[in-house]
C-alpha positions in Angstrom: -22.9 11.9 30.1 -19.6 13.5 28.5 -16.7 14.5 29.7 -14.6 18.0 29.6 -11.2 18.1 28.6 -9.4 19.8 31.6 -7.9 23.3 31.1 -4.5 24.9 32.4 -4.3 25.9 35.9 -2.0 27.2 38.1 0.2 24.2 38.8 -0.1 21.9 36.6 2.5 20.3 35.0 2.9 21.3 31.2 5.0 19.0 28.5 6.3 20.0 25.5 4.8 20.7 21.7 5.4 17.2 20.5 3.2 15.4 23.1 -0.6 14.9 22.5 -3.2 16.9 23.5 -5.2 16.0 26.8 -8.5 16.4 24.8 -9.8 12.4 25.7 -9.7 11.3 22.3 -9.6 7.6 20.9 -5.8 7.4 20.4 -3.7 4.7 18.2 -7.0 4.0 16.1 -5.8 4.7 12.8 -3.0 3.4 10.8 -1.1 5.6 7.9 -3.8 3.4 5.3 -6.7 4.4 7.5 -5.7 7.9 7.6 -5.1 8.4 3.7 -8.3 6.7 3.0 -9.7 9.4 4.6 -8.0 12.1 3.4 -8.9 10.5 -0.2 -12.6 10.1 1.1 -13.1 13.9 2.0 -12.0 15.1 -1.7 -15.0 13.0 -3.1 -12.7 12.2 -6.0 -15.4 10.7 -8.3 -18.0 13.5 -7.9 -15.3 16.3 -8.1 -14.6 14.4 -12.0 -17.8 14.2 -12.5 -19.0 17.9 -11.8 -15.3 19.8 -12.7 -14.3 17.9 -16.1 -16.8 19.8 -18.3 -16.5 23.1 -16.7 -12.7 23.0 -16.9 -12.8 21.8 -21.0 -14.8 24.9 -21.2 -12.3 27.2 -20.2 -9.2 25.9 -21.3 -9.9 23.2 -23.5 -7.4 19.6 -24.2 -5.2 22.0 -21.6 -7.1 20.2 -18.7 -4.6 17.1 -17.5 -1.8 20.3 -17.4 -4.5 22.9 -14.9 -5.0 19.8 -13.2 -1.2 19.5 -12.2 -1.2 23.3 -12.2 -3.8 23.1 -9.1 -1.9 20.4 -7.9 0.9 22.4 -7.3 0.3 24.5 -4.5 -1.8 22.4 -2.7 1.6 19.9 -2.7 3.6 23.0 -1.3 0.9 23.4 1.3 0.4 20.2 2.4 4.8 20.2 2.9 3.6 22.9 5.6 0.8 20.7 6.9 3.4 17.8 7.4 6.0 19.8 9.4 4.0 21.6 11.5 1.9 18.3 12.5 5.7 17.3 13.4 6.1 19.7 15.8 2.5 20.0 16.9 0.4 17.1 16.2 -2.9 18.8 17.3 -6.4 18.0 16.1 -7.0 21.7 16.2 -4.3 21.8 12.8 -4.9 25.5 11.1 -5.9 27.4 14.0 -3.9 26.0 16.4 -0.6 26.6 14.7 -1.9 29.7 13.5 -2.1 30.9 16.8 1.2 29.7 18.0 2.9 31.6 15.0 0.6 34.9 14.4 -1.7 34.9 17.4 -5.2 34.4 18.8 -6.9 36.8 16.4 -5.2 35.3 13.3 -5.5 31.8 14.5 -9.5 32.1 15.3 -10.1 33.7 11.9 -8.0 30.7 10.5 -10.3 28.3 12.4 -13.5 29.9 11.0 -12.4 29.5 7.8 -11.6 25.9 7.9 -15.1 25.6 9.8 -17.3 28.0 7.6 -15.8 26.5 4.3 -16.4 22.7 5.6 -19.9 23.6 6.7 -20.2 25.0 2.7 -19.1 21.9 1.6 -21.2 19.9 3.9 -24.2 21.2 2.7 -23.3 20.6 -0.7 -22.0 17.1 -0.4 -25.9 16.7 0.9 -27.6 18.2 -2.0 -25.1 16.3 -4.5 -26.3 12.6 -3.1 -29.6 13.8 -2.7 -29.7 14.2 -6.3 -27.7 11.2 -7.6 -30.3 8.8 -5.3 -32.6 9.9 -7.1 -31.0 9.6 -10.3 -30.0 6.0 -9.2 -32.9 5.5 -8.1 -34.8 6.2 -11.6 -32.0 4.6 -13.5 -32.6 0.9 -11.9 -36.4 1.2 -12.1 -36.7 2.8 -15.2 -38.9 5.3 -13.2 -38.9 9.0 -14.7 -41.1 9.7 -11.4 -38.6 8.8 -9.2 -35.8 10.3 -10.8 -38.0 14.1 -10.8 -38.3 13.8 -6.9 -35.1 15.3 -6.7 -36.7 18.4 -8.6 -39.3 18.5 -5.5 -38.1 20.9 -3.3 -39.5 19.7 -0.1 -39.0 16.2 -0.8 -34.9 17.1 -1.9 -34.6 18.9 1.6 -35.7 16.4 4.0 -33.9 13.5 1.9 -31.0 16.0 2.5 -31.7 16.3 6.4 -31.7 12.5 6.4 -28.3 11.9 4.7 -26.9 14.6 6.9 -28.4 12.7 10.4 -26.8 9.7 8.9 -23.6 10.5 8.4 -23.8 13.0 11.8 -24.5 9.2 13.5 -21.4 7.9 11.9 -18.8 10.1 12.5 -20.4 10.5 16.3 -19.5 6.9 16.9 -15.6 7.7 16.6 -13.1 6.3 14.5 -13.6 2.9 14.2 -17.3 3.5 12.4 -15.7 6.1 10.4 -13.3 3.8 9.1 -15.0 0.9 8.3 -17.2 2.8 6.5 -14.2 4.6 4.4 -12.7 1.4 3.5 -15.5 0.3 1.2 -16.9 3.7 -0.1 -13.4 4.5 -1.0 -12.5 1.0 -2.6 -15.7 1.2 -4.5 -15.1 4.6 -6.0 -11.2 4.0 -7.2 -12.3 0.4 -8.4 -14.8 2.1 -11.0 -12.4 4.7 -11.7 -9.8 1.8 -12.8 -12.5 0.1 -14.7 -13.7 3.5 -16.5 -10.4 4.8 -17.4 -9.0 1.0 -18.7 -12.5 0.7 -20.8 -12.7 4.5 -22.4 -8.8 4.1 -23.4 -9.4 0.5 -24.8 -11.8 2.0 -27.1 -10.5 5.4 -27.7 -7.5 3.7 -28.9 -9.6 1.1 -31.3 -10.6 4.1 -33.1 -14.1 5.0 -35.0 -15.7 7.1 -31.6 -17.4 10.1 -33.0 -15.0 13.2 -31.7 -12.3 10.9 -29.9 -8.5 12.4 -30.1 -5.3 10.8 -30.1 -3.4 11.9 -26.8 -0.6 14.7 -27.2 2.1 15.5 -24.5 1.2 19.2 -25.5 -2.2 18.6 -23.1 0.2 18.6 -20.4 2.0 22.3 -21.6 0.2 25.2 -18.8 1.6 28.0 -21.5 -0.5 26.6 -24.4 -3.9 27.8 -22.5 -5.1 30.8 -24.6 -5.7 33.1 -21.8 -4.3 34.2 -18.3 -8.4 34.9 -17.6 -9.0 31.2 -18.9 -6.0 29.5 -17.0 -7.0 31.2 -13.6 -10.7 30.1 -13.9 -9.6 26.7 -14.8 -7.0 26.5 -11.7 -9.9 27.7 -9.6 -11.8 24.5 -10.8 -8.6 22.8 -10.6 -7.8 23.8 -6.9 -11.4 23.1 -5.8 -10.8 19.6 -6.3 -8.1 18.6 -4.3 -9.5 20.2 -1.3 -10.0 17.9 1.8 -6.8 16.0 1.9 -5.9 17.3 5.4 -8.5 15.8 7.1 -6.1 13.2 7.5 -3.9 15.7 9.5 -7.4 16.8 11.8 -7.6 13.0 13.3 -3.9 13.1 14.5 -4.3 12.8 18.0 -6.4 9.6 17.0 -3.6 8.2 14.5 -1.0 5.6 15.5 2.9 7.7 15.2 0.3 11.0 15.6 3.5 13.4 14.7 4.9 11.3 11.7 1.5 9.1 10.0 -0.8 12.1 9.3 2.1 13.6 7.5 2.9 11.1 5.5 -1.1 9.8 4.8 -1.6 13.5 3.4 1.3 13.0 0.7 0.1 9.7 -0.1 -3.3 11.3 -0.6 -2.1 14.0 -2.7 -0.6 11.2 -5.0 -3.7 9.1 -5.3 -5.9 12.4 -6.2 -3.2 13.3 -8.9 -2.8 10.1 -10.4 -6.6 9.3 -10.6 -7.5 12.9 -11.9 -5.0 12.6 -14.4 -5.5 9.4 -15.6 -9.2 10.3 -15.8 -9.1 13.4 -17.4 -6.3 11.4 -20.2 -8.9 8.7 -20.9 -11.6 10.9 -20.5 -10.5 13.2 -23.2 -9.1 10.8 -25.6 -12.8 9.0 -25.9 -15.1 11.8 -26.3 -12.7 15.1 -27.3 -13.3 18.4 -26.3 -16.6 19.1 -28.9 -19.6 21.0 -27.4 -21.9 18.9 -28.4 -23.0 14.8 -28.1 -20.6 13.2 -25.4 -17.8 15.7 -25.7 -16.3 17.7 -22.6 -17.4 20.8 -23.9 -21.0 20.2 -24.2 -23.3 22.9 -21.8 -25.9 20.3 -21.7 -23.6 17.8 -20.0 -20.9 19.8 -17.7 -22.5 19.4 -14.3 -22.4 15.5 -14.8 -20.3 14.1 -17.6 -20.5 11.3 -15.9 -23.8 10.5 -16.4 -23.3 11.3 -20.2 -20.3 9.0 -20.6 -21.5 5.9 -18.5 -23.3 3.9 -21.6 -21.0 4.8 -24.2 -17.5 3.5 -22.2 -19.3 1.0 -19.8 -22.1 -0.5 -21.3 -25.7 -0.2 -20.7 -25.2 -2.7 -17.4 -21.5 -1.5 -16.2 -23.0 1.8 -16.8 -24.7 2.0 -13.4 -21.8 1.7 -11.6 -20.8 5.2 -12.3 -24.1 6.1 -11.0 -23.4 4.2 -7.9 -19.8 5.4 -7.9 -20.7 9.2 -7.2 -23.6 8.4 -4.9 -20.5 6.5 -3.0 -18.3 9.5 -3.7 -20.6 12.2 -2.3 -22.0 9.9 0.7 -18.5 9.0 2.0 -17.3 13.2 1.8 -20.2 13.6 3.5 -19.4 11.7 6.4 -15.7 12.1 6.8 -16.1 15.8 6.6 -17.5 16.0 10.1 -14.2 14.8 11.4 -12.4 18.3 10.7 -14.9 20.4 11.6 -15.9 18.7 14.5 -12.1 18.0 15.7 -10.9 22.2 15.1 -14.3 23.3 17.2 -13.2 20.6 19.8 -9.2 22.3 19.7 -11.3 25.9 19.7 -13.1 25.1 22.6 -10.3 23.5 24.8 -8.2 26.1 24.0 -11.3 28.6 25.2 -11.7 30.2 22.0 -15.3 28.7 22.1 -17.6 28.2 24.7 -16.4 25.0 26.6 -19.8 22.7 26.0 -17.7 21.7 22.7 -14.8 20.2 24.3 -17.3 17.6 25.7 -15.9 14.1 24.8 -18.2 11.2 24.5 -17.1 8.8 27.2 -17.9 5.1 25.3 -17.0 6.6 21.2 -14.2 8.8 22.7 -15.6 11.3 19.8 -16.0 15.0 20.1 -20.0 14.2 20.7 -21.1 17.7 21.0 -19.3 19.3 18.1 -20.1 16.7 15.6 -24.1 17.2 16.5 -23.4 20.6 16.0 -21.9 20.6 12.7 -24.7 18.6 11.9 -27.5 20.6 13.0 -25.3 23.7 11.3 -25.1 22.1 8.0 -28.6 21.1 7.9 -30.3 24.3 9.2 -27.5 26.3 6.5 -28.6 23.9 3.9 -33.1 24.2 4.5 -32.6 27.8 5.0 -30.5 28.4 1.4 -32.2 26.3 -0.4 -36.1 27.7 0.6 -34.8 31.0 0.6 -33.1 31.3 -3.4 -31.7 28.9 -5.3 -29.2 31.5 -6.6 -28.3 32.3 -3.0 -27.5 28.9 -2.4 -25.7 28.2 -5.7 -23.9 31.5 -4.7 -22.8 30.4 -1.6 -21.2 27.2 -3.3 -19.4 30.0 -5.8 -18.1 31.5 -2.3 -16.5 28.5 -1.2 -13.4 28.8 -2.7 -12.3 32.2 -1.3 -12.7 30.0 2.4 -10.4 27.8 1.1 -7.4 29.9 -0.4 -7.9 32.0 2.7 -7.0 29.3 5.5 -4.9 27.5 3.5 -2.6 30.0 2.7 -2.9 31.6 6.3 -1.3 28.2 7.3 1.5 27.7 4.9 2.7 31.4 5.9 2.3 30.1 9.6 4.8 27.5 9.1 7.5 29.6 7.1 6.8 32.1 10.2 6.6 29.5 13.0 10.2 27.8 12.1 11.9 31.0 11.0 14.4 30.4 13.7 15.4 26.7 12.2 15.4 27.7 8.6 19.5 28.5 8.3 20.1 24.8 10.0 20.0 22.9 6.6 18.4 22.9 2.9 15.9 20.6 4.0 14.4 23.1 6.6 14.7 25.7 4.1 13.0 24.3 1.7 10.2 22.2 3.3 9.5 24.4 6.2 10.2 28.0 4.6 10.5 28.0 0.5 7.7 25.8 -0.1 5.3 26.4 2.4 6.1 30.3 1.9 5.4 29.9 -2.1 2.5 27.7 -2.0 0.8 30.4 0.6 1.3 33.3 -2.4 -0.3 31.0 -5.1 -3.1 30.4 -2.8 -3.5 34.1 -1.5 -3.1 35.1 -5.3 -6.1 33.1 -6.5 -7.9 34.5 -3.2 -7.1 37.9 -4.3 -8.2 37.5 -8.4 -11.1 35.3 -6.8 -12.2 38.4 -4.7 -11.7 40.8 -7.7 -13.7 38.6 -10.2 -16.6 38.1 -7.8 -17.5 41.9 -7.4 -18.7 41.7 -10.9 -22.6 40.3 -10.8 -22.1 37.7 -13.9 -19.9 35.6 -11.4 -22.0 32.7 -9.9 -25.9 33.1 -10.7 -25.7 36.3 -12.4 -27.7 37.8 -8.9 -26.4 41.0 -7.2 -26.9 43.9 -4.2 -26.7 47.0 -4.9 -24.6 46.4 -8.2 -22.1 44.3 -6.4 -22.1 40.8 -7.2 -23.9 38.4 -4.4 -21.0 35.9 -4.5 -18.8 38.7 -3.3 -21.5 39.9 -0.5 -21.7 36.1 0.5 -17.7 35.2 0.7 -16.9 38.7 2.2 -20.3 38.7 4.3 -19.2 35.0 5.8 -15.7 36.3 6.8 -17.0 39.8 8.2 -19.6 37.4 11.0 -16.6 35.3 11.7 -14.8 38.7 12.6 -18.5 39.5 14.9 -18.3 36.3 16.3 -14.8 36.7 17.5 -15.2 40.1 19.0 -17.7 38.8 20.8 -15.9 35.8 22.4 -13.0 37.8 23.0 -15.9 39.4 25.5 -16.7 35.9 27.3 -12.9 34.5 27.0 -9.8 37.3 27.4 -7.6 34.7 28.5 -7.4 33.0 25.1 -6.9 36.7 23.3 -4.3 37.8 25.7 -2.2 35.1 24.5 -2.3 33.1 28.2 -3.9 29.7 26.9 -2.3 29.1 23.9 0.9 31.1 23.4 2.3 32.7 20.0 5.5 31.0 19.3 5.9 28.5 22.0 4.7 24.6 22.6 1.1 24.7 23.6 -0.2 24.1 27.0 -1.1 20.5 27.5 -2.3 19.4 31.1 -0.9 16.6 32.3 -3.3 14.3 34.9 
């Protein structure tokens, strides 16, 4: 049996913007460390590295570390926006709630939709990656090509994906206590293996004698040395994707100790850990393997989708090399589980404020988690991945390519919302002007520019899998189609819940309504 968060009624007492929302979540169950771990875990750093090092080198060569730094910049600027908004409105709806208060219900609803649909795509992708590495690891440990080849069996692959999604949903359903315990172990394993890999790669590269290895140069950190603007923007898109997910620690703000300040600090810690691990790994891998297009070179197109599989044995040896496969699997599995947190809590908030059906606002009485929203996210992910897999492999690939559009969409809107929401405070001090206005606005502009460039590139059928619909790239059709689907659903909800869309439930540019018992 579940309970539903109460809705504002005439005569109810309302509290100020800084108070917690009456959604029934388990308060004070996550500390600063736990919140930062959730942010790192959702990004899946080891998986991002093994799947992105190769393609990034293919675009920008030895300037890969510089492009990683360039991708970090807009994310850092947006993180400042999240921190400031969370201080003022520590609500688990994050982007949705903040954007409604800045720009009104329609823009806020679409921002929430962008987060939800991006997360569903990521969850389905992570389930597929975890499945692939599960069978790859089994084949590696047992020496059986048959076990490793099961990943290519579509029914077996999809069935395994559904099992992993169900397990991740169950862990998230049991609340923050279960989530936190699993994440400490999985994130700790990832970072430990990365540290071992970086250390051994640097030692072997400095000892010399390796084919393709190169010496470190500070010019690797110069983004202006990239051969063309087109190559830079392509690499930048990959880099931005590598940092996506850190905002998960903000969506558990109502369950965090010190909800106004701790989540923002955790976001910045997560970003620091991510950029540090990315730069160290990029430099170490580049020094060890070089950027050649053959053998273990990072530019080899044959190993671009899984660089660590090619570097595991040369860097760590046959025995320790298995750890890299374990780390990638752990990375995908950990991210699969924590990525349920932002989508479930966004749906919970949207339902609480009457932007979605009220059933999604139900809280499990024992686990104090958004049970109905979590299960709905799990079902949506499973159905989405199974349908896309059996429909067409190209459609599945193009859906993943469309993800960048959704990420830039809701991050940029949230950044702009920060500058607008605090517009009356920007003249109070230099700090307010920078962290509430200039930095968020600059981050929003940068991500909006990437959004526009990506939208333009997607029109070309060569983008993604190479498939098209009536001469238009299928990635464009999927990306724009998903956003238009959000518009349709919003119009349907406006008929069902007119009070929210009239701005009567969550008011524009004013504190959110919170019901006190």
